Backbone as XML, in Angstrom:
<?xml version="1.0"?>
<chain id="A" units="angstrom">
  <residue number="1" name="UNK">
    <atom name="N" x="-108.262" y="-4.417" z="1.780"/>
    <atom name="CA" x="-109.066" y="-3.266" z="2.032"/>
    <atom name="C" x="-109.931" y="-2.918" z="0.814"/>
  </residue>
  <residue number="2" name="UNK">
    <atom name="N" x="-109.337" y="-2.992" z="-0.345"/>
    <atom name="CA" x="-110.031" y="-2.631" z="-1.577"/>
    <atom name="C" x="-111.158" y="-3.686" z="-1.849"/>
  </residue>
  <residue number="3" name="UNK">
    <atom name="N" x="-110.985" y="-4.947" z="-1.449"/>
    <atom name="CA" x="-112.023" y="-5.882" z="-1.613"/>
    <atom name="C" x="-113.242" y="-5.595" z="-0.716"/>
  </residue>
  <residue number="4" name="UNK">
    <atom name="N" x="-112.926" y="-5.201" z="0.473"/>
    <atom name="CA" x="-114.027" y="-4.792" z="1.389"/>
    <atom name="C" x="-114.779" y="-3.643" z="0.844"/>
  </residue>
  <residue number="5" name="UNK">
    <atom name="N" x="-114.093" y="-2.601" z="0.338"/>
    <atom name="CA" x="-114.755" y="-1.433" z="-0.249"/>
    <atom name="C" x="-115.618" y="-1.867" z="-1.421"/>
  </residue>
  <residue number="6" name="UNK">
    <atom name="N" x="-115.087" y="-2.747" z="-2.275"/>
    <atom name="CA" x="-115.892" y="-3.164" z="-3.427"/>
    <atom name="C" x="-117.156" y="-3.864" z="-3.004"/>
  </residue>
  <residue number="7" name="UNK">
    <atom name="N" x="-117.004" y="-4.785" z="-2.016"/>
    <atom name="CA" x="-118.251" y="-5.486" z="-1.506"/>
    <atom name="C" x="-119.247" y="-4.499" z="-0.880"/>
  </residue>
  <residue number="8" name="UNK">
    <atom name="N" x="-118.740" y="-3.521" z="-0.083"/>
    <atom name="CA" x="-119.588" y="-2.608" z="0.596"/>
    <atom name="C" x="-120.236" y="-1.658" z="-0.425"/>
  </residue>
  <residue number="9" name="UNK">
    <atom name="N" x="-119.588" y="-1.320" z="-1.496"/>
    <atom name="CA" x="-120.156" y="-0.461" z="-2.529"/>
    <atom name="C" x="-121.296" y="-1.188" z="-3.232"/>
  </residue>
  <residue number="10" name="UNK">
    <atom name="N" x="-121.066" y="-2.458" z="-3.529"/>
    <atom name="CA" x="-122.133" y="-3.211" z="-4.136"/>
    <atom name="C" x="-123.374" y="-3.323" z="-3.277"/>
  </residue>
  <residue number="11" name="UNK">
    <atom name="N" x="-123.167" y="-3.510" z="-1.978"/>
    <atom name="CA" x="-124.382" y="-3.576" z="-1.072"/>
    <atom name="C" x="-125.045" y="-2.260" z="-0.949"/>
  </residue>
  <residue number="12" name="UNK">
    <atom name="N" x="-124.240" y="-1.140" z="-0.876"/>
    <atom name="CA" x="-124.785" y="0.207" z="-0.679"/>
    <atom name="C" x="-125.622" y="0.553" z="-1.936"/>
  </residue>
  <residue number="13" name="UNK">
    <atom name="N" x="-125.035" y="0.386" z="-3.129"/>
    <atom name="CA" x="-125.791" y="0.792" z="-4.305"/>
    <atom name="C" x="-126.919" y="-0.114" z="-4.639"/>
  </residue>
  <residue number="14" name="UNK">
    <atom name="N" x="-126.891" y="-1.394" z="-4.142"/>
    <atom name="CA" x="-128.053" y="-2.274" z="-4.246"/>
    <atom name="C" x="-129.207" y="-1.698" z="-3.498"/>
  </residue>
  <residue number="15" name="UNK">
    <atom name="N" x="-128.980" y="-1.215" z="-2.320"/>
    <atom name="CA" x="-130.001" y="-0.646" z="-1.483"/>
    <atom name="C" x="-130.466" y="0.725" z="-2.040"/>
  </residue>
  <residue number="16" name="UNK">
    <atom name="N" x="-129.560" y="1.531" z="-2.512"/>
    <atom name="CA" x="-129.931" y="2.847" z="-3.014"/>
    <atom name="C" x="-130.664" y="2.796" z="-4.303"/>
  </residue>
  <residue number="17" name="UNK">
    <atom name="N" x="-130.245" y="1.980" z="-5.207"/>
    <atom name="CA" x="-130.880" y="1.877" z="-6.545"/>
    <atom name="C" x="-131.983" y="0.825" z="-6.631"/>
  </residue>
  <residue number="18" name="UNK">
    <atom name="N" x="-132.142" y="0.065" z="-5.589"/>
    <atom name="CA" x="-133.119" y="-1.013" z="-5.544"/>
    <atom name="C" x="-132.865" y="-2.058" z="-6.635"/>
  </residue>
  <residue number="19" name="UNK">
    <atom name="N" x="-131.517" y="-2.330" z="-6.836"/>
    <atom name="CA" x="-131.094" y="-3.393" z="-7.764"/>
    <atom name="C" x="-130.412" y="-4.495" z="-6.963"/>
  </residue>
  <residue number="20" name="UNK">
    <atom name="N" x="-131.112" y="-5.521" z="-6.584"/>
    <atom name="CA" x="-130.522" y="-6.518" z="-5.681"/>
    <atom name="C" x="-129.364" y="-7.261" z="-6.263"/>
  </residue>
  <residue number="21" name="UNK">
    <atom name="N" x="-129.258" y="-7.312" z="-7.542"/>
    <atom name="CA" x="-128.129" y="-8.012" z="-8.205"/>
    <atom name="C" x="-126.829" y="-7.378" z="-7.941"/>
  </residue>
  <residue number="22" name="UNK">
    <atom name="N" x="-126.782" y="-6.088" z="-7.521"/>
    <atom name="CA" x="-125.572" y="-5.417" z="-7.217"/>
    <atom name="C" x="-124.883" y="-5.966" z="-6.017"/>
  </residue>
  <residue number="23" name="UNK">
    <atom name="N" x="-125.606" y="-6.513" z="-5.104"/>
    <atom name="CA" x="-125.041" y="-7.141" z="-3.903"/>
    <atom name="C" x="-124.154" y="-8.304" z="-4.390"/>
  </residue>
  <residue number="24" name="UNK">
    <atom name="N" x="-124.673" y="-9.163" z="-5.252"/>
    <atom name="CA" x="-123.890" y="-10.261" z="-5.751"/>
    <atom name="C" x="-122.753" y="-9.822" z="-6.567"/>
  </residue>
  <residue number="25" name="UNK">
    <atom name="N" x="-122.952" y="-8.800" z="-7.376"/>
    <atom name="CA" x="-121.916" y="-8.233" z="-8.242"/>
    <atom name="C" x="-120.727" y="-7.717" z="-7.335"/>
  </residue>
  <residue number="26" name="UNK">
    <atom name="N" x="-121.098" y="-6.988" z="-6.281"/>
    <atom name="CA" x="-120.046" y="-6.486" z="-5.403"/>
    <atom name="C" x="-119.318" y="-7.551" z="-4.679"/>
  </residue>
  <residue number="27" name="UNK">
    <atom name="N" x="-120.014" y="-8.652" z="-4.352"/>
    <atom name="CA" x="-119.329" y="-9.740" z="-3.759"/>
    <atom name="C" x="-118.346" y="-10.464" z="-4.687"/>
  </residue>
  <residue number="28" name="UNK">
    <atom name="N" x="-118.788" y="-10.628" z="-5.956"/>
    <atom name="CA" x="-117.909" y="-11.225" z="-6.956"/>
    <atom name="C" x="-116.715" y="-10.347" z="-7.218"/>
  </residue>
  <residue number="29" name="UNK">
    <atom name="N" x="-116.882" y="-9.059" z="-7.309"/>
    <atom name="CA" x="-115.756" y="-8.187" z="-7.545"/>
    <atom name="C" x="-114.798" y="-8.220" z="-6.342"/>
  </residue>
  <residue number="30" name="UNK">
    <atom name="N" x="-115.376" y="-8.194" z="-5.163"/>
    <atom name="CA" x="-114.518" y="-8.323" z="-3.945"/>
    <atom name="C" x="-113.711" y="-9.639" z="-3.968"/>
  </residue>
  <residue number="31" name="UNK">
    <atom name="N" x="-114.270" y="-10.731" z="-4.300"/>
    <atom name="CA" x="-113.529" y="-12.009" z="-4.374"/>
    <atom name="C" x="-112.458" y="-11.976" z="-5.462"/>
  </residue>
  <residue number="32" name="UNK">
    <atom name="N" x="-112.780" y="-11.383" z="-6.631"/>
    <atom name="CA" x="-111.772" y="-11.318" z="-7.608"/>
    <atom name="C" x="-110.608" y="-10.423" z="-7.256"/>
  </residue>
  <residue number="33" name="UNK">
    <atom name="N" x="-110.855" y="-9.273" z="-6.565"/>
    <atom name="CA" x="-109.778" y="-8.437" z="-6.112"/>
    <atom name="C" x="-108.917" y="-9.201" z="-5.097"/>
  </residue>
  <residue number="34" name="UNK">
    <atom name="N" x="-109.582" y="-9.863" z="-4.184"/>
    <atom name="CA" x="-108.829" y="-10.590" z="-3.149"/>
    <atom name="C" x="-107.945" y="-11.691" z="-3.758"/>
  </residue>
  <residue number="35" name="UNK">
    <atom name="N" x="-108.608" y="-12.445" z="-4.758"/>
    <atom name="CA" x="-107.821" y="-13.528" z="-5.380"/>
    <atom name="C" x="-106.621" y="-12.964" z="-6.201"/>
  </residue>
  <residue number="36" name="UNK">
    <atom name="N" x="-106.871" y="-11.790" z="-6.835"/>
    <atom name="CA" x="-105.778" y="-11.188" z="-7.568"/>
    <atom name="C" x="-104.611" y="-10.733" z="-6.702"/>
  </residue>
  <residue number="37" name="UNK">
    <atom name="N" x="-105.001" y="-10.190" z="-5.525"/>
    <atom name="CA" x="-104.004" y="-9.794" z="-4.550"/>
    <atom name="C" x="-103.142" y="-10.972" z="-4.082"/>
  </residue>
  <residue number="38" name="UNK">
    <atom name="N" x="-103.790" y="-11.986" z="-3.770"/>
    <atom name="CA" x="-103.099" y="-13.214" z="-3.338"/>
    <atom name="C" x="-102.123" y="-13.739" z="-4.407"/>
  </residue>
  <residue number="39" name="UNK">
    <atom name="N" x="-102.638" y="-13.748" z="-5.649"/>
    <atom name="CA" x="-101.797" y="-14.200" z="-6.726"/>
    <atom name="C" x="-100.554" y="-13.345" z="-6.884"/>
  </residue>
  <residue number="40" name="UNK">
    <atom name="N" x="-100.731" y="-12.047" z="-6.773"/>
    <atom name="CA" x="-99.558" y="-11.181" z="-6.973"/>
    <atom name="C" x="-98.554" y="-11.373" z="-5.796"/>
  </residue>
  <residue number="41" name="UNK">
    <atom name="N" x="-99.022" y="-11.522" z="-4.553"/>
    <atom name="CA" x="-98.191" y="-11.819" z="-3.494"/>
    <atom name="C" x="-97.423" y="-13.113" z="-3.611"/>
  </residue>
  <residue number="42" name="UNK">
    <atom name="N" x="-98.138" y="-14.133" z="-4.042"/>
    <atom name="CA" x="-97.534" y="-15.434" z="-4.239"/>
    <atom name="C" x="-96.466" y="-15.422" z="-5.315"/>
  </residue>
  <residue number="43" name="UNK">
    <atom name="N" x="-96.799" y="-14.665" z="-6.421"/>
    <atom name="CA" x="-95.788" y="-14.521" z="-7.505"/>
    <atom name="C" x="-94.503" y="-13.774" z="-7.084"/>
  </residue>
  <residue number="44" name="UNK">
    <atom name="N" x="-94.656" y="-12.703" z="-6.263"/>
    <atom name="CA" x="-93.457" y="-12.062" z="-5.738"/>
    <atom name="C" x="-92.709" y="-12.952" z="-4.847"/>
  </residue>
  <residue number="45" name="UNK">
    <atom name="N" x="-93.340" y="-13.697" z="-4.013"/>
    <atom name="CA" x="-92.635" y="-14.644" z="-3.099"/>
    <atom name="C" x="-91.882" y="-15.710" z="-3.905"/>
  </residue>
  <residue number="46" name="UNK">
    <atom name="N" x="-92.475" y="-16.210" z="-4.969"/>
    <atom name="CA" x="-91.865" y="-17.191" z="-5.825"/>
    <atom name="C" x="-90.690" y="-16.553" z="-6.546"/>
  </residue>
  <residue number="47" name="UNK">
    <atom name="N" x="-90.761" y="-15.318" z="-7.020"/>
    <atom name="CA" x="-89.627" y="-14.744" z="-7.637"/>
    <atom name="C" x="-88.443" y="-14.504" z="-6.672"/>
  </residue>
  <residue number="48" name="UNK">
    <atom name="N" x="-88.674" y="-14.161" z="-5.431"/>
    <atom name="CA" x="-87.645" y="-14.028" z="-4.466"/>
    <atom name="C" x="-86.938" y="-15.312" z="-4.174"/>
  </residue>
  <residue number="49" name="UNK">
    <atom name="N" x="-87.713" y="-16.396" z="-4.130"/>
    <atom name="CA" x="-87.087" y="-17.767" z="-3.902"/>
    <atom name="C" x="-86.127" y="-18.110" z="-5.081"/>
  </residue>
  <residue number="50" name="UNK">
    <atom name="N" x="-86.558" y="-17.787" z="-6.271"/>
    <atom name="CA" x="-85.812" y="-18.074" z="-7.459"/>
    <atom name="C" x="-84.511" y="-17.214" z="-7.430"/>
  </residue>
  <residue number="51" name="UNK">
    <atom name="N" x="-84.588" y="-16.013" z="-7.051"/>
    <atom name="CA" x="-83.398" y="-15.139" z="-6.985"/>
    <atom name="C" x="-82.389" y="-15.592" z="-5.995"/>
  </residue>
  <residue number="52" name="UNK">
    <atom name="N" x="-82.774" y="-16.258" z="-4.981"/>
    <atom name="CA" x="-81.853" y="-16.754" z="-3.964"/>
    <atom name="C" x="-81.087" y="-17.920" z="-4.529"/>
  </residue>
</chain>
């Protein structure tokens, strides 16, 4: 959800401020947030397997 908000914010402010590079910036931030979330989830899953 946070990744979607980051991407939408980049698109919104690109239109409001007339800075087209913000659309790409929002997309990059959204991808980084998504990748970070996946990394945390995988790390927790790996820790649970080790604990067993």
